[in-house]
C-alpha positions as CSV (number, residue, x, y, z in Angstrom):
1,M,3.1,-1.1,14.1
2,N,0.7,-2.5,11.5
3,L,-1.6,-5.5,12.1
4,N,0.8,-8.1,10.6
5,E,3.7,-6.8,12.7
6,I,1.7,-6.8,15.9
7,C,0.3,-10.3,15.3
8,A,3.8,-11.6,14.4
9,H,5.5,-10.1,17.5
10,P,2.9,-9.3,20.1
11,K,5.3,-9.1,23.0
12,K,6.8,-6.0,21.5
13,Y,3.5,-4.0,21.7
14,D,1.4,-2.9,24.7
15,L,-2.1,-2.6,23.5
16,N,-3.6,-1.6,26.8
17,V,-5.1,1.9,27.1
18,S,-4.2,4.3,29.9
19,S,-6.5,5.1,32.8
20,L,-6.5,8.0,35.2
21,G,-7.1,5.8,38.2
22,K,-9.4,3.2,39.6
23,P,-13.1,3.9,39.0
24,G,-15.2,3.9,42.1
25,L,-18.5,5.6,41.3
26,D,-21.6,3.7,40.2
27,S,-22.7,4.4,36.6
28,P,-26.1,5.9,36.0
29,V,-26.4,4.2,32.5
30,Q,-29.6,2.1,32.3
31,G,-31.0,-0.3,29.8
32,Q,-27.6,-1.5,28.5
33,S,-25.2,-4.3,29.6
34,F,-22.0,-3.2,31.1
35,V,-18.7,-4.2,29.6
36,D,-15.8,-5.5,31.7
37,D,-12.3,-4.2,31.2
38,S,-11.2,-7.7,30.6
39,S,-13.4,-8.1,27.5
40,R,-11.2,-7.9,24.5
41,V,-11.3,-8.4,20.7
42,C,-8.5,-10.5,19.1
43,L,-6.5,-8.9,16.4
44,A,-5.2,-12.2,15.0
45,T,-8.2,-13.5,13.0
46,K,-6.5,-16.2,11.0
47,I,-6.2,-19.8,12.4
48,E,-2.5,-20.0,11.3
49,Q,-1.7,-16.8,13.2
50,M,-3.3,-18.1,16.3
51,E,-1.7,-21.5,16.0
52,S,1.7,-19.9,15.5
53,L,1.3,-17.8,18.7
54,K,0.0,-20.8,20.6
55,H,3.1,-22.8,19.5
56,R,5.4,-20.0,20.7
57,K,3.4,-19.7,23.9
58,E,2.6,-16.1,23.3
59,E,-0.6,-14.3,24.0
60,I,-2.9,-13.5,21.1
61,P,-2.8,-9.6,20.7
62,S,-6.1,-8.0,21.5
63,L,-7.8,-4.7,22.2
64,E,-10.2,-3.7,24.9
65,I,-13.9,-3.7,23.9
66,A,-15.6,-0.3,24.0
67,G,-18.9,0.2,25.9
68,P,-20.3,1.4,29.2
69,R,-18.5,0.5,32.4
70,K,-20.2,-0.4,35.7
71,K,-17.9,2.0,37.6
72,L,-16.9,5.5,36.7
73,F,-13.9,7.6,37.4
74,H,-15.5,11.0,36.7
75,D,-18.4,12.1,38.8
76,P,-21.2,13.1,36.3
77,A,-22.4,15.9,38.6
78,Q,-18.9,17.5,38.6
79,T,-17.8,16.7,35.1
80,R,-17.0,19.5,32.6
81,V,-16.4,18.6,29.0
82,A,-14.8,20.2,26.0
83,I,-15.3,19.1,22.4
84,V,-13.0,20.1,19.6
85,T,-13.2,19.4,15.8
86,C,-10.0,19.8,13.8
87,G,-8.6,19.4,10.3
88,G,-10.5,19.4,7.0
89,L,-14.2,19.1,6.8
90,C,-15.8,15.6,6.6
91,P,-19.4,14.3,6.4
92,G,-20.6,13.4,9.9
93,L,-18.7,15.9,12.0
94,N,-22.0,17.4,13.3
95,N,-23.4,14.0,13.9
96,V,-20.5,13.2,16.2
97,V,-20.8,16.4,18.1
98,K,-24.6,15.9,18.5
99,G,-24.0,12.3,19.6
100,L,-21.4,13.4,22.2
101,V,-23.8,16.0,23.7
102,E,-26.8,13.7,23.7
103,V,-25.0,10.8,25.4
104,L,-23.4,13.0,28.0
105,I,-26.7,14.6,28.9
106,Y,-29.2,11.7,28.5
107,D,-27.0,8.8,29.8
108,Y,-24.9,10.6,32.4
109,G,-26.6,13.8,33.3
110,V,-23.6,15.9,32.4
111,R,-24.6,19.5,31.7
112,Q,-21.4,21.5,31.4
113,I,-20.3,21.0,27.9
114,F,-18.1,23.4,25.9
115,G,-17.8,23.5,22.1
116,I,-14.3,24.7,21.2
117,R,-14.3,27.0,18.2
118,Y,-12.1,26.5,15.2
119,G,-10.1,23.5,16.3
120,Y,-7.1,23.8,18.6
121,Q,-7.0,27.5,17.9
122,G,-10.0,27.7,20.3
123,L,-7.8,26.4,23.1
124,N,-5.4,29.3,22.7
125,P,-6.6,32.6,24.2
126,H,-4.5,34.5,21.7
127,Y,-7.3,34.0,19.1
128,G,-10.0,35.3,21.4
129,L,-12.5,32.5,20.5
130,T,-15.2,32.0,23.1
131,P,-16.4,28.5,23.7
132,V,-20.0,27.6,22.8
133,N,-22.3,26.3,25.5
134,M,-23.5,23.0,24.1
135,T,-27.1,22.2,24.9
136,L,-29.7,19.8,23.4
137,E,-31.3,22.8,21.7
138,E,-27.9,23.9,20.3
139,V,-27.4,20.5,18.6
140,D,-31.0,19.6,17.7
141,N,-30.8,20.0,13.9
142,I,-27.0,20.2,13.2
143,H,-26.9,16.7,11.7
144,E,-28.8,18.0,8.7
145,A,-26.0,20.3,7.7
146,G,-22.5,19.5,6.4
147,G,-19.3,20.8,8.0
148,T,-19.1,21.4,11.8
149,I,-21.1,23.8,13.9
150,L,-17.9,24.4,15.9
151,G,-15.7,25.3,12.9
152,S,-12.3,23.8,12.3
153,S,-8.7,24.7,11.6
154,R,-5.4,23.0,10.8
155,G,-2.2,23.1,12.8
156,N,-1.3,22.5,16.5
157,Q,-1.0,25.0,19.2
158,D,1.4,25.1,22.2
159,P,0.3,22.1,24.4
160,K,1.2,24.1,27.6
161,V,-1.2,26.9,26.5
162,M,-3.9,24.5,25.6
163,V,-3.7,22.6,28.9
164,D,-3.7,25.9,30.7
165,T,-7.0,26.7,29.0
166,L,-8.4,23.3,29.8
167,M,-7.4,23.5,33.5
168,Q,-7.6,27.1,34.4
169,R,-10.1,28.8,32.1
170,L,-12.6,25.9,31.5
171,N,-11.8,23.6,34.4
172,V,-12.7,20.6,32.3
173,N,-11.9,17.0,33.1
174,I,-12.8,15.4,29.7
175,L,-11.6,16.5,26.2
176,F,-13.0,14.9,23.1
177,C,-10.8,15.5,20.0
178,V,-12.5,14.8,16.6
179,G,-10.0,14.6,13.7
180,G,-7.4,12.8,11.6
181,D,-3.8,11.9,12.2
182,G,-2.7,15.5,12.7
183,T,-5.4,16.0,15.3
184,L,-4.5,12.8,17.0
185,R,-0.9,13.8,17.3
186,G,-2.0,17.1,18.8
187,A,-4.0,15.1,21.3
188,Q,-0.9,13.1,22.1
189,D,0.9,16.3,22.9
190,I,-1.9,17.4,25.1
191,V,-1.9,14.1,27.0
192,K,1.9,14.4,27.6
193,E,1.4,17.8,29.1
194,I,-1.5,16.7,31.2
195,T,0.5,13.7,32.4
196,R,3.4,15.9,33.3
197,R,1.1,18.0,35.5
198,K,-0.6,14.9,36.9
199,A,-4.0,16.4,36.0
200,P,-7.1,14.1,36.0
201,I,-8.2,14.9,32.5
202,S,-9.3,12.2,30.1
203,V,-8.5,12.8,26.4
204,V,-10.5,10.6,24.0
205,C,-10.3,10.8,20.2
206,I,-12.8,10.0,17.5
207,P,-11.1,9.3,14.2
208,K,-12.1,11.5,11.3
209,T,-10.4,11.1,7.9
210,I,-12.4,10.6,4.7
211,D,-9.3,9.0,3.2
212,N,-10.0,6.0,5.5
213,D,-6.2,5.6,6.0
214,L,-5.8,5.4,9.8
215,N,-3.7,2.4,11.0
216,L,-5.5,-0.6,12.5
217,I,-9.0,0.9,12.2
218,D,-11.3,-0.7,9.7
219,R,-13.4,2.4,8.9
220,T,-13.5,6.1,9.7
221,F,-16.7,8.1,9.6
222,G,-17.6,10.1,6.4
223,F,-15.9,7.6,4.1
224,E,-19.0,5.9,2.9
225,T,-20.8,9.2,2.3
226,C,-17.8,10.4,0.2
227,V,-17.7,7.2,-1.8
228,Q,-21.4,7.5,-2.5
229,S,-21.1,11.1,-3.6
230,A,-17.9,10.4,-5.6
231,A,-19.5,7.5,-7.5
232,E,-22.3,9.7,-8.7
233,I,-19.8,12.3,-9.9
234,I,-17.9,9.7,-11.8
235,K,-21.2,8.7,-13.5
236,S,-21.6,12.3,-14.5
237,A,-18.1,12.3,-16.0
238,H,-19.1,9.2,-17.9
239,V,-22.2,11.0,-19.3
240,E,-20.1,14.0,-20.3
241,A,-17.5,11.8,-22.0
242,N,-20.1,10.0,-23.9
243,G,-21.7,13.2,-25.2
244,I,-18.7,14.3,-27.3
245,P,-16.4,12.7,-29.9
246,N,-13.4,11.0,-28.2
247,G,-14.6,12.3,-24.8
248,L,-12.4,11.8,-21.8
249,G,-13.7,12.4,-18.3
250,V,-11.0,13.0,-15.6
251,V,-12.2,13.0,-12.0
252,K,-9.7,13.8,-9.2
253,I,-10.7,12.3,-5.9
254,M,-9.4,12.9,-2.4
255,G,-6.7,10.5,-1.2
256,R,-3.3,12.0,-0.2
257,D,-1.4,8.8,0.5
258,S,-4.1,6.1,0.2
259,G,-6.5,5.5,-2.7
260,F,-9.4,4.0,-0.8
261,I,-12.0,6.6,-2.0
262,A,-10.9,6.4,-5.6
263,A,-10.9,2.6,-5.6
264,H,-14.3,2.2,-3.8
265,A,-15.9,4.9,-5.9
266,S,-14.6,3.4,-9.1
267,L,-16.1,0.1,-8.1
268,A,-19.4,1.7,-7.0
269,S,-19.8,3.7,-10.2
270,T,-19.0,0.7,-12.6
271,V,-18.1,3.2,-15.4
272,A,-14.5,4.0,-14.6
273,N,-11.9,2.8,-17.2
274,F,-8.8,3.8,-15.3
275,C,-8.3,4.1,-11.5
276,I,-5.0,5.7,-10.5
277,I,-4.0,5.6,-6.8
278,P,-0.8,6.6,-4.8
279,E,0.0,2.9,-4.0
280,V,0.6,2.1,-7.7
281,P,3.4,4.1,-9.5
282,L,2.0,6.1,-12.4
283,V,3.9,5.7,-15.7
284,M,2.9,8.2,-18.4
285,D,5.2,7.3,-21.3
286,G,6.4,4.1,-22.9
287,H,4.7,0.9,-24.1
288,N,2.9,0.3,-20.8
289,G,2.3,4.0,-19.9
290,L,-1.0,5.7,-19.5
291,L,-0.7,7.6,-22.8
292,K,-0.3,4.4,-24.8
293,A,-3.1,2.8,-22.8
294,L,-5.5,5.7,-23.9
295,D,-4.3,5.3,-27.5
296,R,-5.2,1.6,-27.3
297,R,-8.7,2.3,-25.9
298,F,-9.6,5.0,-28.3
299,F,-8.0,3.9,-31.5
300,K,-7.2,0.1,-31.3
301,Y,-10.4,-1.0,-29.6
302,R,-12.4,1.9,-31.2
303,K,-14.0,3.2,-28.0
304,D,-15.4,6.7,-28.3
305,H,-14.9,7.7,-24.7
306,A,-13.0,7.0,-21.5
307,V,-13.2,7.9,-17.7
308,I,-10.1,8.3,-15.5
309,V,-10.4,8.4,-11.7
310,V,-7.3,9.7,-10.0
311,A,-6.5,10.1,-6.3
312,E,-4.9,13.4,-5.4
313,G,-1.7,11.9,-4.1
314,A,-1.0,9.7,-7.2
315,G,2.0,10.3,-9.4
316,Q,3.8,12.7,-7.1
317,D,7.2,11.4,-8.3
318,L,6.5,12.9,-11.7
319,F,6.8,16.5,-10.4
320,N,10.1,18.3,-10.1
321,A,8.9,21.0,-7.7
322,V,9.7,20.7,-4.0
323,A,6.6,19.8,-1.9
324,T,5.4,22.1,0.8
325,K,3.4,21.3,4.0
326,D,0.1,22.7,5.4
327,A,-0.3,23.9,9.0
328,S,-0.9,20.4,10.3
329,G,2.4,19.1,8.7
330,N,0.7,17.2,5.9
331,V,2.6,17.3,2.6
332,L,0.6,19.4,0.1
333,K,0.3,17.3,-3.0
334,H,1.1,18.6,-6.5
335,D,-2.0,18.9,-8.8
336,I,-2.1,15.6,-10.5
337,G,-5.4,16.4,-12.2
338,H,-4.2,19.3,-14.3
339,F,-0.9,17.5,-14.8
340,L,-2.8,14.6,-16.4
341,I,-5.0,16.6,-18.7
342,D,-2.1,18.8,-19.9
343,K,0.0,15.7,-20.7
344,I,-2.8,13.9,-22.3
345,A,-3.9,16.8,-24.5
346,A,-0.3,17.5,-25.6
347,H,0.2,13.8,-26.4
348,F,-2.9,13.7,-28.7
349,R,-2.0,17.0,-30.3
350,K,1.5,15.7,-31.1
351,N,0.0,12.7,-32.8
352,G,-2.6,14.7,-34.8
353,K,-5.5,13.3,-33.0
354,V,-8.4,15.0,-31.3
355,I,-9.5,14.3,-27.7
356,N,-12.1,16.3,-25.7
357,V,-11.4,16.4,-22.0
358,K,-13.9,17.2,-19.3
359,Y,-12.1,17.7,-15.9
360,I,-13.9,17.5,-12.6
361,D,-12.5,18.1,-9.1
362,P,-15.3,17.7,-6.6
363,S,-13.2,17.5,-3.5
364,Y,-14.7,20.4,-1.5
365,I,-18.2,19.4,-2.6
366,I,-17.8,15.8,-1.4
367,R,-16.3,16.6,2.0
368,S,-18.8,19.3,2.9
369,I,-22.1,17.4,2.5
370,P,-24.1,15.9,5.3
371,A,-23.6,12.2,6.3
372,N,-25.7,9.5,4.7
373,S,-27.7,7.1,6.8
374,S,-24.9,4.6,7.3
375,D,-22.4,7.2,8.4
376,A,-24.9,8.9,10.6
377,I,-25.5,5.6,12.5
378,F,-21.7,5.0,12.7
379,C,-21.1,8.5,14.0
380,F,-23.5,8.1,16.9
381,Q,-22.0,4.8,17.9
382,L,-18.5,6.3,17.9
383,A,-19.7,9.2,20.0
384,E,-21.5,6.9,22.4
385,N,-18.5,4.7,23.0
386,A,-16.2,7.7,23.3
387,V,-18.3,9.1,26.2
388,H,-18.4,5.7,27.9
389,A,-14.6,5.4,27.8
390,A,-14.0,9.0,29.0
391,M,-16.5,8.7,31.9
392,A,-14.6,5.5,33.1
393,G,-11.4,7.6,33.3
394,K,-9.7,6.1,30.2
395,T,-7.4,8.4,28.3
396,D,-4.9,8.7,25.4
397,L,-7.1,6.6,23.1
398,V,-9.0,6.4,19.9
399,I,-12.4,4.8,19.5
400,G,-12.1,2.5,16.5
401,S,-14.1,-0.2,14.6
402,I,-12.0,-3.4,14.2
403,N,-13.3,-6.7,13.0
404,G,-16.9,-5.5,13.4
405,A,-16.5,-4.4,17.1
406,F,-15.9,-1.0,18.7
407,V,-12.6,-1.0,20.6
408,L,-10.3,1.3,22.5
409,V,-7.0,1.8,20.7
410,P,-4.0,3.7,22.1
411,I,-3.4,6.8,20.0
412,T,0.2,5.9,19.3
413,Y,-0.8,2.9,17.2
414,V,-3.3,4.7,15.1
415,V,-0.8,7.4,14.0
416,S,2.2,5.2,13.7
417,E,1.7,4.7,10.0
418,R,-0.9,5.1,7.2
419,K,-3.2,2.3,6.1
420,K,-2.8,1.7,2.4
421,I,-4.4,-0.5,-0.3
422,D,-2.8,-3.9,-0.6
423,T,-2.1,-4.0,-4.4
424,E,-2.1,-7.7,-4.3
425,G,-5.3,-7.9,-2.3
426,A,-9.0,-8.4,-3.1
427,L,-10.0,-4.7,-3.3
428,W,-7.4,-3.8,-5.9
429,H,-8.0,-7.0,-7.8
430,A,-11.7,-6.0,-8.0
431,V,-10.8,-2.6,-9.2
432,I,-8.6,-4.0,-12.0
433,G,-11.4,-6.4,-12.9
434,S,-14.1,-3.7,-13.0
435,T,-12.1,-1.2,-15.0
436,R,-10.2,-3.7,-17.2
437,Q,-7.4,-1.1,-17.2
438,N,-4.6,-3.7,-17.4
439,D,-6.0,-4.7,-20.8
440,Y,-5.2,-1.2,-22.0
441,F,-1.9,-0.8,-20.1
442,Y,-0.5,-4.2,-21.1
443,D,-2.6,-4.9,-24.2
444,N,-3.8,-8.2,-22.7
445,S,-6.5,-8.6,-25.3
446,F,-8.1,-11.9,-26.0
447,E,-10.7,-10.6,-28.5
448,S,-9.3,-12.9,-31.1
449,E,-10.3,-15.9,-29.0
450,L,-14.0,-14.9,-28.9
451,P,-16.3,-16.6,-31.4
452,G,-17.4,-14.4,-34.2
453,H,-14.7,-11.8,-33.5
454,S,-14.2,-8.9,-35.9
455,A,-11.9,-5.9,-35.6
456,G,-14.7,-3.6,-34.7
457,M,-16.4,-5.9,-32.2
458,D,-17.4,-4.1,-29.1
459,Y,-16.0,-6.5,-26.5
460,Y,-14.6,-4.1,-23.9
461,R,-17.0,-2.8,-21.3
462,E,-18.3,0.7,-21.9
């Protein structure tokens, strides 16, 4: 269900979001233009795609634009809302929670808002977690702190139990789920149970994954903050590596199945010499392996340091142990960071050479910091559009940013597969150009072509 497949065969895919019924109440929102349900954003952005669809007499695939609707399904005076944050921590969670509460209160006059404690566990009475009454005072300064004021957890609960809580204990008619692919699948299960019971409850999701790997969506909140923080840490690794003979800085960055943080942070730092991501198979041994590439950098090109940035999900095929899963069903990755430093150290010892390794794993630091300015703005916009969609009675959807516009995406498309780096695309080409790592992997040196070249000439970038 990726973008190329949808654009190639649009008849196979229904991109319309679900609705609880026909809205009939006037919206109280003021000072903003209303969006009509017929307003949509095209997914096919290339002329050749559009021409092909036109030639085949097929409609161009599109998604409904997010924004306030003139008519509402839910009566603000009777609306009761629940907000849940799930999965791992991420910069911006508190910003989203604050945005939801403020838009509900200021724009719609909704006053009954419940913060669900510790993810989906808070919708299961077994855990004895009492919801938080979310007021403007409660959320006033929460954006200044990392993490989530509501707490979080991994793993789903029984949908029947959760819907019982929503309907009988809380009597809510809107549920906002903030989380990644595991959270969104849990939301799908809740929607199915709600639909089975024919209950008028809207379920609207706000996508949270710092890996930025959700299908169809251009960007998820927290990603830019993490890249900014990771880039600074990579620079620190560069300083450490420069401060010792044959220094090697190894930085392990988050990215289970997609290497977007590692790639962007490597580009932003400008000091990484190797960027290793899950999308590119990692070869350790042989003429074009990482060990030989390090030999070339240190001893052929006489560099006295190197910096490796590795995504946590890279090189998993190099492990013999059976992978396990966390409570959300995510495969727990083997520790590629320690694997690398052990292999590299053993390689240099075997060859009688000294290398000094500085290893940094900043994952829990990066994901627990407050959102930067760009992410803070993005979080509020996501929250604002989530409230507008929910009040109009729309459900089973994710608020996403696509082609620069906020849109409503059916959950099933967002969780159908993970977005990955195109290794023949512009992003990865930029990383290769910035790090010059292929010159070390494949010895594509053209030093001899440079005027005034000598064996010790410092051509390669520091």
